[in-house]
C-alpha positions in Angstrom: 2.3 35.8 156.0 0.0 32.6 155.9 -0.1 30.2 158.7 1.1 27.5 156.5 4.3 29.4 155.9 4.9 30.1 159.6 5.9 26.7 160.7 8.4 25.7 163.3 12.0 25.2 162.3 12.6 21.7 161.2 15.5 19.6 162.2 18.2 19.1 159.5 18.0 15.4 160.1 14.2 15.3 159.3 15.0 17.2 156.1 17.7 14.9 155.1 15.7 11.8 155.6 12.5 13.2 154.0 11.8 11.2 150.8 10.4 14.2 149.0 13.3 16.4 149.3 16.1 16.5 146.7 18.6 16.9 149.4 17.1 13.9 151.2 17.5 11.8 148.2 21.1 12.9 147.8 21.8 12.0 151.5 20.1 8.6 151.0 22.3 8.0 147.9 25.3 8.9 149.8 24.3 6.5 152.7 23.7 3.7 150.4 27.1 4.2 148.6 28.8 4.2 152.0 27.2 1.0 153.0 28.0 -0.7 149.6 31.6 0.6 150.0 31.8 -1.1 153.4 30.6 -4.4 151.9 33.1 -4.1 148.9 35.9 -3.4 151.4 35.1 -6.6 153.1 35.9 -8.4 149.9 39.3 -6.8 149.6 42.6 -7.2 151.5 43.0 -4.8 154.4 45.9 -3.2 152.8 43.7 -1.4 150.3 41.5 0.3 153.0 41.5 3.9 152.7 43.1 4.1 149.3 40.0 4.0 147.1 36.4 5.4 147.0 33.2 4.0 145.6 32.0 6.5 142.9 28.8 4.7 141.8 27.3 1.3 140.8 24.7 0.3 138.3 23.7 -2.8 136.3 26.7 -2.2 134.0 29.6 -1.1 136.2 31.1 -0.6 139.5 33.0 2.6 139.5 36.0 3.1 141.9 38.4 6.1 142.2 41.9 5.2 143.6 44.2 7.5 145.1 47.2 6.6 142.8 48.1 4.3 139.9 49.6 1.7 142.4 46.3 1.3 144.2 44.3 1.2 141.0 46.6 -1.6 139.9 46.0 -3.5 143.0 42.2 -3.0 142.8 42.2 -4.3 139.2 43.7 -7.7 140.4 40.5 -7.9 142.7 38.0 -7.1 140.1 36.2 -10.4 140.2 36.0 -10.1 144.0 34.6 -6.7 143.7 32.0 -7.7 141.1 30.8 -10.7 143.0 30.5 -8.6 146.3 28.5 -6.0 144.3 26.2 -8.7 143.0 25.6 -10.0 146.6 24.9 -6.5 147.9 22.7 -5.1 145.2 21.1 -8.3 143.7 22.6 -7.8 140.1 26.0 -8.5 138.9 27.6 -5.5 137.1 29.5 -6.6 134.0 32.6 -4.6 134.6 34.7 -2.7 137.1 35.9 0.8 136.1 38.8 2.2 138.0 40.0 5.7 137.7 42.9 7.5 139.4 42.6 10.7 141.3 45.4 11.5 143.7 44.4 12.9 147.0 44.1 16.6 147.0 46.7 18.4 149.2 46.1 21.6 150.7 48.2 24.2 149.0 50.9 25.5 151.3 50.5 29.2 151.9 53.5 31.4 151.8 53.8 33.3 155.2 52.6 36.8 155.0 55.1 39.4 155.5 54.6 42.2 157.9 55.6 45.5 156.3 57.9 47.9 158.1 54.9 50.4 158.2 52.6 47.8 159.8 55.3 46.9 162.4 55.6 50.7 163.2 51.9 51.1 163.6 51.7 48.1 166.0 54.6 49.5 168.1 52.8 52.9 168.2 49.4 51.2 169.3 51.4 49.3 171.9 52.8 52.4 173.3 49.5 54.2 173.4 47.6 51.4 175.2 47.2 51.2 179.0 46.3 47.4 178.8 49.4 45.4 179.5 48.0 42.3 177.9 47.1 44.1 174.7 50.5 45.9 174.6 52.3 42.5 175.0 50.3 41.0 172.1 50.9 44.0 169.8 54.7 44.0 170.5 54.7 40.3 169.8 53.0 40.9 166.4 55.3 43.6 165.7 58.4 41.4 166.4 57.4 39.1 163.5 58.4 41.7 161.0 61.5 40.8 159.0 62.3 44.3 158.2 65.2 45.8 160.1 64.6 48.4 162.8 64.4 52.0 161.5 
């Protein structure tokens, strides 16, 4: 292995701030969008805070994603203020404001897993075979979660 390849580990912060890395440019873009979002938020009523996200901005458009149709409608009422705030922040005035709706993603509720009668019996046998009282207690607690009737 050459000495050029055997370098010391680099801090992630240094990699993300490095202007030559793809990851660094993505991180910089995310930081600039977050800064611009804060500036746009300042131009909007406080009740809209947290119900939209800046997706992008260029010379043509400011692109926002609202978490529901009601919030998208409210944002549309404030298009002029958003375009003016974007112009102040970026130095150019986008010609339009595109607002799309994407509801917040909810974690799917998992169905509780069922403990089979066989698994319950195995846990009870393991509890009976151990000398460790804490382990025995834990195994019996697990076994008691079975919905199957005792055999």
